[in-house]
N, C-alpha and C positions, 0 to 999 in steps of 0.2 A: 504494500500500500504506500501511496505517496500523498503528501499534503501540500497544497498550493493555496496562495491567497490572491484574491482578485479585488480590484476596485470596481464597484458597481455604480453606474451613472444612470440617473433618471428616476430613482426611487423617491417617493414623496410621503408614503404612509405605510401603516402596518400591512395593508392589503398587498402593496407592492412587494414588501418583504416576503410575505407568504407565497406570492405568485412565483418569485424568483426561486425560493426554496423548493417549491413543488416542481418547477420545470427542471432544475438541476438534479433533484433526487430521482426523477424519472429515468435518467440516463443509465444504461446498462454499464456497470462497473463503478458507479459512484456509491460509496458506502454511506457517506453523510455529507450534508451541506449546511453550514451555519451562516446565516445572513444577518448582518447588523445594519439596521436603518440608521442607528446613531452615527456610525463611522462610514456608512456607505461602502461597506466591504463585505467580503464573503470568504470563508475558509472551507475548502473542499478536500475531503479524503477520498481518494479514488484508486482504482487498479489501472496503472499505466498501460497494461497489456490490452485493456478493453476500451479505454477512453483517454483522450488527451486534452490539454487545456483549450485547444482550438474548438473542439466539440462542445466543451463547457461554455465557451464564449458564444458559440452559435446558438446554443439552447437559450441563453439569456437574451440574445438579440431577437430571437424568434417571438418573444412575448413583449417586445417593445422597449427593452432596456439594452444597455451595453455593458460589457465586462472586459476589463483589461488586467492581464497578469501583472501583479505588482513588480516582480523581478524585471520585467521589461521596461518599467518606468524609472528604474534606479540608474543613476549615473555611476560609473565606476569610480569617479573622483569624489563622490559623496561619501567620504569616510568620516565626515564631521556630523555628529548628532545634531548640534545646534543648527547647522545649515539645512539638514533634512527637515527638521521641525519648522524652521523658518519658511522653507518653500511651501510646506503644507499649510502653515498659517497664512502665508501670503495669498494662497489660493482661496482660503476661507474668507479672508478680508475682501478680496475682489468680488467674490460671490455676494457677500453681505452688502458691499457698496452698491452693486448692481440692483440687488433687491430693494435697498433703501431708495435708490433713485426712482425705480418704477413705482414704488409705494407712494412717494411724495407726489409724483406727477399724477397718479391716479386719485389721490386724495384731493388735490387742487381741482382737477377736472370734475370730480364727484361733487365737490362743494358748489361749483357752478351749475352742474346738472340739477342739484337739489333746489337751487334758486328757481329754476324753470318749472320743476315738477311739484314741489311741496309748498313754497312760500305763498303762492296765490290762495292756498287753502287756509292760510293764517292771516289773510287780509293784506298781504304784502305783494306788490306787483300784480294787483288784481286785473290789470288790463290784459294780461295773458289769457284771461278767461273770456275776453271779448271774441266775437266771431272772427274778426279780421286778423287776430293775433294767435288764435289756437293752432293753426297749421304751422306758423312760424315757430311757436314754442315746441311743437312736436318735432319738427325737423331739427331744431337745435338739440333736443334731447337725443334724437337718433344719432346725430353726428358726434356729440360728446360721448355717448355710450360706446359707439363704434371705436373711438380713439382709446377709451379706457380698455375695452376688450382686446384691442390690438396690443397694447402694452402688456396685458395679462394673458397673452395668447398661449403661454406655456401650459395653462390649465387645459386648454382645448387640444393642443397638439399631443400632450401626454395622455390626457383623459380619453379622447376618442381613439388614439392609437392603441391604448390598452384594451378598449372595448372591442375593437376590430380583432385584436389578438386573443380575444376571449379571456382576458385577464383584467377585468375592471378594477379600478382603485378609487381612492378618494377624489383624485382629479376628475375621474369619470363622473362622479356624483355632482361635483361643482360645475363641470362643463355642461352636463345635461340640464341642470337646474338653471344656469345662467342662459344657456342657449334657448331653452323653452320660453323663459321670460322675455328674451330679446325678440324671438320670432313672434311671440304673441303681441308684443308692442308694435312690431312691424305690421302685423295683421291689423292692429288698431289704426295705424296711419292710413293703410289702404282703405279701411272702412270710412275713416274721416274724409279722405279724398272723394270717396263715392258720395258721402253725405253732402260735401260742398257741390258736387256735380248736380245733385238733384235738389240742393238747397233744403235738406231735411235736418232741422236743428236737433231733433231727438237723436238721430244717428250720429251727428257730429259730437254731441256732448257725451253720449254713451261710449263712443270710441275713445274720446279723450280720457275717460275714466279707466279705460282698459289698457292704457299705456303702462308697460312694465319695464321701461328702459332703466329707471333708477334702481329697480330690484336687480336687474341683470348686472349693472355696474357695481352696485353695492355689495352683491354676493362675492364677486371675485376680489374686490378691494378689501373687504373685511377679512376674507380668508387669507389674502396675501399679508395683511397686517398681522394676523395670528401666526402665520408661518415665519414672518420676520422676527417677531418676539420669541417664537419657539427656537429659531436658529440661534438667536443671541443667548438664550438660556442653555441650549445644548453646547454652545462653544465654551461656556463657563464650566461645564462638567469636566473638561479636559485640562483645567487649570493646573492640576497636580502634574500632569505630563509636561505641560509647558514649563513649569518651574524646574522640573528635573532636567529637561533638555537645555534650558538656559544656564544650568550649572556648568555645562561643558565649557572648558576654557578655550579661548580662540588661538592662543599661541603657546609655545614651549621653548625652553632653552636646552639644547643638547650639546654634548661635548664630543668633538671628533679630533683625534690627534692632539689633544691638549688644548684645543681652541673651542671656546663657547660660541654657538651659533643659534640665533633665534629663528624658529621656523613656525609654520602653521601647525596647530595641534594635530590636524589630520595627516600631516606628513611624518609624524613619528612612527617608526617601525619597530617591530619586536627586536630586542637586543640593543637598541640605542641606549646610551648613557645620558640620562636626563638630570639636569641641575635644577634644584628648587631652593629658593631663598625665602626669608620670612615674608608673609603676606601674599605669597603666590599660590595659585591653584595648581594642584597636581594634574597634569594633562592626561595621563594614561595609568593603567595598573602596572605595578612592578614590585621589585624587591630592593630594599635599601642596600647599597654597596658601601658607602662611606658617609660619615657625618651623623648627626642626630637632629631630631626636630620634634616639636609637639604639633600634632595634626588634629584639626577640627574635622571630625567625621560626621557631624550632625546632619549634613545633607543626605548622606546615604544610610546611616544606621539610626539616626535620631538621637544619638548620644551627644549630650551638650558639652561634656568635659573633654578637652583635648587629650589625646593619648600620645605617649612618647614612642617614637619610632627610631630604632637603632639598626645597626648592620644585621641583615638577615630578616628584618621585619617586612611584612607586606604593606604596600600603600595602594590607595584606590583613586581612580580618576574623580575629579570634581571636589575632592576634599581640599582643605586649606591648610597650608603650613603656617602655623601661628608664630613659631619661634625656632631659630636654628637654621642651619643650611646643610643640606645633604644631597647626595647623588644616588640615583637608583637606576636599575636596569629595567627597561620596559619589557613586560611579559605578555600583556594583553592590550591591544589597541583597537580603535574603531568600534565595531559592533560587538567585539568580544569583551569589552571592559565591563566591570561590575555595574557601572551606571547604565550602560546600554542594555544589559540584561534586566536591570530593574525596570527600565522604561518598557522593554518588550513584554515582560511579564504583566505589568500593570495594564498595558494596552490590550494584550490578549485576554486578560481577565475581564476587562470592561466590555469587550466585544463578544464574550462567550454568553451562552444561554443558561439561565437558571431554570430548574424544573418547574418552579412556580409560574414561569412565563408560558408554559405549554398550553394552558387553557386559553390565555389571551391570543396566542398564535392560532389556535384552532378556530376561535371565534372570528378573528380577523380574516381568516382564509375564506369564510363564507359570508362575511359581513356585507360587502358591497353588493353582490348579487341579491342577497336577501333584501337590502334596502331598495334596490331597483324594483323588485317585485312588490314590496310594500307601497312604494310610491305609485306604481301602476294600479294596484288594488284600491288605493286611496282615491285616485282620480275616477276610476270606474265606479266605485261605490257611491261617491257623491253625485255622479251623473245619474246613476240608477235611482238615487234618492230625490231626483228632480231638482237638484240644486243648480244654480247658474254655472255656466262653463268657467267663468272667471274664478268662482269660489272653489270648484274642484281642482282647477289648475294651480291656484295659490297654495292649497293644502299639499298637493303633490310635490310642488317645488320646495315647500318648507320641509317636507320629509327628506328630500334629497340633500338639502344644504345643512340641516341640523345634525344629521348622522355623522359621527366622528370616529373613524377607526384609528385615527392618530393617537388619541389618548390611550387606547388599548395597547398600541404598539410601543409607546414611549414609557408606559408605567414601570416596566421592569428594567430595560437597559439603561435608562437615565440614572436610576438609583444605584445600579451595579457600578456604572462608570464612576460616579461620585465617590462611592464608598471604597472602591479599590484604590482610587487615587488618595483618599484620605488615609487609608491604612498604610500606604507607602510613606506618607509623611511621618508616621510613627515607627517606621522600620519593620512593618509587617507586610510581606508580599503574598497576596492571595492570587493563586495561579488560575483559578476558574470560578465562575459564578456558582457552579454547582457546589463547590466546597464552602463558599460563603453562605449558601442557603442551608446546607446540611449542618453546619456548625451551630446554628441557632437551636437545633433539635437535640444536640448532644446531651446525654444524661450521665455519661461516665467518661472520665478522661484517664487513660493509662499513661503513666509517666515512667520512663526509664530512669533508674537512679543515677548511674554514673554519667556525668556530663550534662545531666538535665536538672535533677533536683540538687545534685552536688556539682562542684566546680569541675570535676573530672581530672583533678590534679592531686594525686595521693601525696600526702606529706607524713613524715615521721612525727608522731605526737608523744611517744613514750619509749623509753629504753629500760629494760630490766635485766640485770646480770645475775645468773644463778651460780656461776663458778667464781668463788672468792679469789681465785688465783689470777683472775683477769681484771685489769683496770678498765674504765670506760673507753678510753681511746683505743686500747688494744682490741677490745671486743668489736667496737664500731668499725675500726680500720679493717680487721680481718673479714668481718661480715660483708662490708662494702666491696672488698676485693673479690670475694666469692661471687657477688652479684654483678660484677662488671661484665661478665659474659652473657648476662640475661637480658632479654628484650622485654621482659614482663614489667608493666608500670610500677608494681610494688618494688621490684628489684631496683629500678631506676631511682625510685624515691629514696632508697637506702643509700645509693651512691651519691645522690645530690646532697643528702644530709651530711655525709662524711666530707664532701668537698666544702660545704659551708663551714665545717669545723676546721678547715685548712689542714686536713689530714693527708698524708702522702699516700697515694694509691697507685698500685701497679697491677697488671693483669695477673690472674692466678696461673699457677703452673699447668693446671689442667682444669677442664670444665665440661660438665655434661648436664643438659637440661632434661628433666623427666616431665614430659608434657602433662599439665594439669595437676601435678603434685608438688614438684620442687626441683632441687638441683643438687649435684655433687661437685665439689671443687677441692683442689689441692692448693693450700696457701701456706707457704713456709713449711713448718713442721706439722701443720694441722690438716687432717682430712675433714672437710666441712660438709655437713648436710644442712640444707635450708629448705623449709617448706611448712606445711600445716601439720596439725596433730596426727592426721591419718598417715602422712608420710613418715613421721617419726615412729609411729606404731609399726609400720611396715618394715622399718629398719631396726626394730627392737631397741629403740632408745627409751630408757626408763624416764618417766615423768612423775615426780612426787606429788602428793596431794596439794602442797603449798603452790607448786608450779601450776597445777590444774586450776587452782583458785585464781591465780594471776591471769591465766588464759580466759577464764569465764568473766573476770572483771573487765578485761579489754573488750570482750564481745558485748557485754552489757552496755558499754559506752558507745557502741557502734563502730568500734575499731577492729581492724584485721590484724591479728598477731602472726608475725613470721617467727618461727622457731629456728634456732641455730644450734647444731650439735657439733662440738669440736672433739675429734677422735672418739666418737661414739658416746660422748657424755654431753647432756644438755647444758649449753653454756649460757643461754639467755634468750630473750625475745625482743623483737623490735615491733612496736605497735604502729600501724599505719592507718590513717583515716583520710577519706576523701571528704573534705569539708563541705558542709551544706552551703549553697549559695545564700547570701544575706537576704535576698528577697523571696526565697522559696516559701517560707512560712506565711508571708503576707499574701502571696499569690494563691496558695492552697486554701487559705482562710476565705479569700474572696470567692473562689470557685465554689466552696461549700455554701456560702451565702446565696449563690445563684442557683442552688439546688442541684449541683453537679457532684456526682460521687467520684472520689479520687482513689486511684489504685496505683500502688508503686510496684514496678516490675524490676527484679534485680537477680543477678547470679550469685549474690552473697548468701551466706548462711542465714537461717531464720533469726538467730539471736542478734546479729549485726543489723539486719533489715528491720526487725521490730524495734530496736533501740532508736533508729532514725525515725521510724513511723510514729512512735510515741511522742517524740519531741515536736513533730510537725502536724500531729493530729490527722494523719492519713487514714481514710476509711478502711482500706484493705491492703494487705501486703501479699505479694506472690514472690517467694524467694526461691533460691537454688534453680533458677531458670537459665538454661543454655541459650545463646543467641539464636540458635536454629529453632528453639521451641517458642519464641516470643510470638510468632505469627499464629500458632495454634491457640495461645491464650486469647488473642483478639477474636479468633474464630468462635471460641466457646462463648465469649460474651455476646457476640452477634447471634449465636444460636438461641440465646435467652431473650432475643428481640430487643436488645439494648443498642441504641445508637451511640457509638463510642468513638472517641478520638484518641490517637496515639501521639505522644510527644517524645521525640528522641533526638539523638545527635545526627541522624541521617547516615550513619556509617554501617554498623552492624545491626541497626534497627530497620534497615530497608524493607525486608519482607513484612514486618509488622506495620510499618508506615503505609505500605501499599494495601494491605488487607483491611486496615481500619477505615471506617466511614470517612474520617478526615485525618490525614497524616500531617503532622506539624513538625518541621525540622527546626531545631533551636540552635542559635549560635553559628549560623552559616554565613557570616559577614562577607567572606571573600569567595565563597563557593555557593552561589545562590541557585544554581541550576541543579538542584537535587531532584532527580526525576521521580523518586519514590514519594515525595511529599506534595501535599496539596497547598500547604501554607508554609512559608519560610520566614522565620524570625531572624532579623539581621543582628539582633543583640542577644547576649547571653542572659536574658531575663525572662523568668516565668510570668512576670506581670504582663508581658506582651501577649501571653495566651489569654489572660483575662480581658485585655483590650480587644483582642480579635473576637472573642465570644460576644462582648458587649456591642461591638460594631456590627456583627452579624445579626444580632437581635434587633438593633435599631434599623438596619437595612431592610430586613424582612417586614418589619412593622410599617416602614415607609412604602414598600412595594404594595402591601395589602391596602394601605390607604389610597394609593394611586389607582389600583385595580377597582376598589370599591367605587371611587368617584367616576371612573371611566364607565363601568357597567351601570351605575346608578343614573348617570347623566343620560345615557342612551335609552335605558329602560323607561325613564320618565319623559325624556324629550321627544322621542319618536311618537308615542301615543298622543301627546299634546299637539304635535305638528300635524298628525293625521286628522285632528278635529274630533277625536272620540269623545272629548268632554264638552263639545259645543252644544249638543242637545240639552244636557243637564245644567251646565254652568255658563254656557256662552263663551267658553275659552277658545280662542284661535291664535295662531302664531304667524305673524308676518314673515315672509321669507328673509327680509333684511335682518330681523331680530334673530332668526334661526341661524343665519350665517355668523352673526356676532357671537352667539352662544357657542357655536362650534369652535370658533377661534379661542374663546375664553376657556373652554374645557382643556385644550391642549396646553395653553399657557399655565393653567392651574396645576396640571400634572408636573410640568417642568419646574415650577417654583417650589412645589412640595418636595421634589427630589433634591433640589439644591439646598434644602434645609440640612441635609446630611453633612454639608461642608462645615456646619457648626459643631459637629460631634467632637466631644472630648472624653477620653476614658476617665473613669472615676479614680483609677490608680495608675501610677506610672513609676518606672524605676528611677531612683534618685541616686546620685553618686557624689561622694566626697573624695577628692584626690584620686579619682579613678576607681574607687571601691564602692560597690553598690551597698546601700543600706535600706532597711525597711522604711517605708514612707511614714509609718506612724511615729517613728523616732524623730525628734526635732533635729534637723540638720543644721550644723554650724558651718557656714562658709568661711573661707580664710579671711575675707574682708571684715568679718565680725569678731575676729580673734585679736585681743589686745594684750593678754597677759598669760602667765603660765596656767592659771586655772582654766581659762577658756581654751588654751592651746591643747590641753589634755583631751578636749572633746573632738579634736581633729582626727583622732585615731578611731575609726569606725567600730572596731571590736570592743571599745570601752565606752560606747555611747549607751549607757544604761544607768539605772539608779544606783547600782552597786558601786560604780566608780565614785560617785559623790559621797557615799557612805564611807568608803575606804580612803578618802582624800588625805586624812591625817597620817595614813600609813603608806603614802606614795611619795615618790621623789622624781624630779625631772633633772636629768644630768646632761650637761652640754659636753660633747665629746670631740676631741681633736684627732686628726690623722685618719679619720674614716673616709675612704675614697671610693669604695665599691660595695656591691652586694655581699661579697665574701667577708668584707670587714664587718658589715652589719650583722651577718650571721654569726661571726665569731664573737662579737660583743654580746649578742643576745645569749649565746651559749655560756659565755663567761659569767654573766649576771645570773642566769637561771641555775647555775651549778650550786649557788648558795641555797641551803634548805629553807631559809626564811623568805625567799623570793617566790611569790605566787606566779608572776608573769613579768616579762620584760618585752616591751615593744620598742623597736629601734627605727628611727626615721633617718634614712640616708640623706634625704633632701635637706632636712633641717639640722643635721648633725646633733641629734638629741636621742636620748633613751628615756622612756617613761617606765618606771619600776614600781610595781605594786607588791607590797610586802605583807606578811602575816602581822597581826597587831603586836606592837611592841609593849613591853610592860611599863616603860617610862621613856622620857625623852632621851635620857643618857643611853639607853639600849639602842634607840633609833639612830643616835649619832654614831655609836660604835659600828652599827651595821653599815652606815653610809661610808664610814672610813674604810671598812673592809672592802666594800664595792669599789671605791676609788683606787684602793691599793691593787686590787685584782686587775682593774682596767689598765692601770699604769704599767703593771708587769706584762700585760698582753700587748703593750705598745700603743695604747689609746688613752692618753691622759684625759681626765674628766674633771668637771666642776659642777657641784650641786647648785642649781639655781633656786634662789629664794624668791617666792612669788611676791614678797613685799618689797624686794629691792631690785630684782633682776627682771625687768619687763622684757619679754621676748620680742614684742612688736609694738610699734606706735603708729596710730592711724590718724591721718589728717584729711580734712575735707577742703576742696578747692571749689570756689564758684567759677564756672567757666562760661564766658560769653561768646556767642557766635555759632553755637551748635544748632542745627536745624533738622537733622535727619540721622538715620542709622549709619550712614557713611561717615558723618562727622564723629559719631561716637566711636567708630572703629579707628579713625585716625588718631583721636586723643588717646585711646587705649594703647595703640601701637607705639605712640610717642613715649608714653610713660613706661610701658613695659620694656622699652629698649634701654632703660637706665639700670645700671647695677644697683643692688640693694633694695629693689622693689619686690615685695613678696606678693602683693595682690593689687589689682586695679579694678574698681567698680564704677563705671560711668553711667549716670542717670540722666537721660535726655529730658525727662519731664521736670526734674529739679534743676537742670543745668549745673550739675555738680559732678566732681570726680573725687571718689573716696580712695585714698592711696594708703596702703599698709607698708611701712618701712621696716627693715631689719633693725634689730637692737643695736644702737650706736650711742655714743655720748652726745650731749646736747649740741656741741659744735658741729658734729657731722650731720645731725638732724637738720640744722639750719641750712647747711650746704645742700642737702638732698631736697629740701623744700624749694630752695632757689632753682635747683636743676629741674625740678618738676614744673615749676612755673615757666621756665625758659623753654622746656621741651614742648609744652602746650602752645606757647607763642610761636615756636618754629613750625608747629603743625597748622598754624593759621588762625589761632584763637587767642583770647585774652583770659588770664586766670589770676585770681588772688586767693590768699589763704582765708578760709571762712572765719569770721570773727569769733565764733564759739571755740575755734581750735587755737586761737592765738596764745592762750594761756598755757598751751602745752609746750611751748618752746620759748627760748629767750628772744628778746627783741633783736630783730635783724638790723644791724647797723649798715648804713649806706657805705659801700666800698666797691672798688673795681677789682673783680676777680675774673680770671680766665680759666675756663675748663677745657682740658685737652683729653681726647679719647684716643687710646692706643689699642691696637691689636697686639696681643702678646702670644708668641709661638713657643711651644716646648713645655708648657705647664701640664702636669699630670696628677698632682696631688696637693694636699693642704700645705706641705712643706714648700712646694714651688710658689704658691701664692704668697706665703710668708716671706720668702726670699725676694720676690719681685716688689712686694710692699716695702720691705726694709730698704731696698736699693733706691726706690723712688723717693721715699721719705727723707733720705740722706741728701737729696739735692737741695741746695739753698733756694729759698723762695717758695717751696712747696707747702701749701696749707694743709691739704689732706689727700689721702690716696685710698681708693676703693678698687680692689682687684676681684674679678669674677672668674672663678675656675671654669664654670659652666659655659660662659660666653667667650672665654679666652680674651677678656678685655680688661683694661685698667682706666679708671676715671681719675685724672689728676687735676686738682685745683691749685693754681699758682697765683700769687699776689702780683697783679699786673703793674701796680705803681711802685713796686719794690725795685730798688736799684740793682739788686741781685736776682731779679726775676729769672726763673728758669725758662729756657725755650725748648721747643720740641726736640731738637737735636740732642740737647743735654740729657733730656729724659730718656731718649732712645739709647744713648750711649750707656746710661746707668743700667738700663735693663740688660743690654748686651754684656756688660761687665759681670753681671750676676749670672750669666750663662744662658740667657734666653734671647729670642728674637723679638723685635718690636717694630711697628710702623704706625704712622698717624692715620686716623680715620678723618680725612679732611672735611667730609660732609657733616661731621658731628663736632667740629671745633667751635666751641661756644664762647661768647663773651657775655658773662652774666652780670647784669646790674642788680645787685641785691638790695632791695629797698622794702621797707615795711609799708604796708598799705596805708 
């Protein structure tokens, strides 16, 4: 089977859609045809041995439409998403412009026509009722209506062509109704001429009353007005696609032979080395080769916090590099990028058919022929009832023009298009309308544990040694060396733990993996067995009751114990746990509130699985399940008549994802084309499952409202138009009012569908410093942190009430010489080796460690403990200092009033200007308040004054004015007017805290230097020199000082500042 997409030209209503679908499905070899009125496209699955695209195009043209294979329309040069979208939008704009022009002309002419036909009835221009003016008025009405009908001729060409092809549509109804009115008016003029010929006043006046020119013109004009408004509403449904396409950058910088070249983004090819600087968009997907940066991925994943990207990390097209410079190798370009796949999936989902639309499609397929029959029956019925010809004709025309298949056809696709676009904004990719509909009926959600409920990254959480002859480092080093040959995630966790402790590891002398049970390895003088209890029993390793208790204790905590036997004697165990995602509990709680049963599926043993389930209040646990058996679990649930969804990582869960009524793949940010899943979540957050279910329910509710209105309108409107209520109530419907009502029905459905653009999930994942936290926990952003007490809240794991209760037993230590993650791991291990330490959390970014201890008996004991901790850190090579919250403020925050900002672009410029300065921890710019809130690193007051001045100058250089907010002036000393010069240097060769100290010392030794701030992260130094000093340092002197210290330096000329420091 082969799938092709076609653009279909000439469709105007749901009947057209039904006719095209029917014609193509009749072809031998066509398995299915999905036609979308919304996008004027068609997707056909067919057997190429029986039918080809040409036959499909012929089948469509035979019923009055035209179809063009989309691949034939694409330019080979169109590798630019934005260019493709712009071409499509330009075509839509031209069509809208043409429709508007025709509508305006028709409305003007219609207004003139109404002056001739209607105003005399209201006592205006009554002379047109005189005998000598009646024929003139009639001829003017004839001419004006003919011009209007000429401009609106598309109704007649499409409508009668469809009727001849035996595929009548809405245009057919309008064309017949308008034509009958016009012809009857023409008949009236002929009768009037006859009356003038015989001078029969009665014939002349009766013929004048029978003129229906205004009805003929009014019908097509009002319908075209409705179509124009409908087209505008439909255009808004694809706003999400437009926003995504606009994200695609226009240019890129690539490096060839050491030379940087700027090219069009569409010209980047796989393998090119692309250079990205701060503030630039990433043009294509790739892998970072050199450098580092913080990338804002909100456009693709919906994640608002920038993520760090270093060598080996993937980057995606259309994301923005906030800070840092890096180079990456292009791996996916053009239509293969993540952005392109997102657009394609959203587009395909919007054009797909939901099962709920089938009823509307069936009705639309027979709607127009049925209306034609009803109109004919109406005319004949009133003629049989001896009513005047004009009466019967008016009711028949009203039936034709009030009937609206458009509302039926638009009820579902409009809502689907809006909702799938909205979902994409939240990082949820819905691949089909069917999945969106089914999701709202889901009663049970099966969740894979590893990588879905948990982070999927096992970590060592406990080490217990049973052999007293071994010290901790010996045991861990030998165990890790044994696991070095293992590919198992638990083994890798042991190795990573040992590396974090800076233990020296080498490969074992021999290694053998026993599938599913454990391993055998030779390490130095030890023959090591590693595995679970069953593996130990198989090898006759004795386990004492105390050791069994330790195993059970680990299992009760949801940990997986790895047992290690050295020379046939149990030496110890290493407990490993896959930590639960921070937002899993919140997501599962919300799902239960929505009446959805939660089921956890895992290959872990029952004890471990039940421990996790108890903590998360999961309804049911199915443990000890092999990957191959997951699909059968879903099948059993379906056999119980339960509509179920499966949430997994899309790798070993593929069979279960396919079997489930709705398959949801989580955390597929750079691999969104998971064929087995119906819905793809771009973020690693279960809260997005909740959002998807809520959006599904909102969408189906909206579709039902649309369908109710469409059916209700036609069921009520057609009988009124037929005149069925005339004998009892005297109700009749003028054809002009009928045409207006038909237009209104379509517009109403469109506007109701657009309400989905206002959808917001009740919960969403929240991050602090890149770590997800539960939304019900108060989140403290960096901009709100001013002191040690608040700084503690930055650590997500300690965001709870217990942290406040234990505050008196905690300490914050500022640490020197910490340069990498291995340092942080070693510091954490050093601190946690003390029995009185409950936990230690180390922040590499802030060079700090937060230590939570068991309650001390008195202050003296607490001081003794702190002295012990500092001594241990000093011995490990990381000198530390305990920060006192009353005297050591970690951060100081100042607010600046900023003048001149008017838009989000301004906000971004101010943010970038401030963030480029060293010593800035956080920047929060508020456009509504015209303020910038800046959090500075801990410095003495003189440095604070200099940083404030630099902030003001940086804002000025960005094109705006700034002053320190009056309320903040008491936080710093008075700034005395003085002429200072700030010089910004690039410093090469720095790699650690010792380097920054050396550079700082070298610069401070230069005469005339006021202050020095060196940033290891940015490889920059900000030097403030006294400009009016006779010994003022110049740039060359500073550069030479850095070189003498053993580093390279160069001036950043664009950032050479001359700061005039003055108090407001």
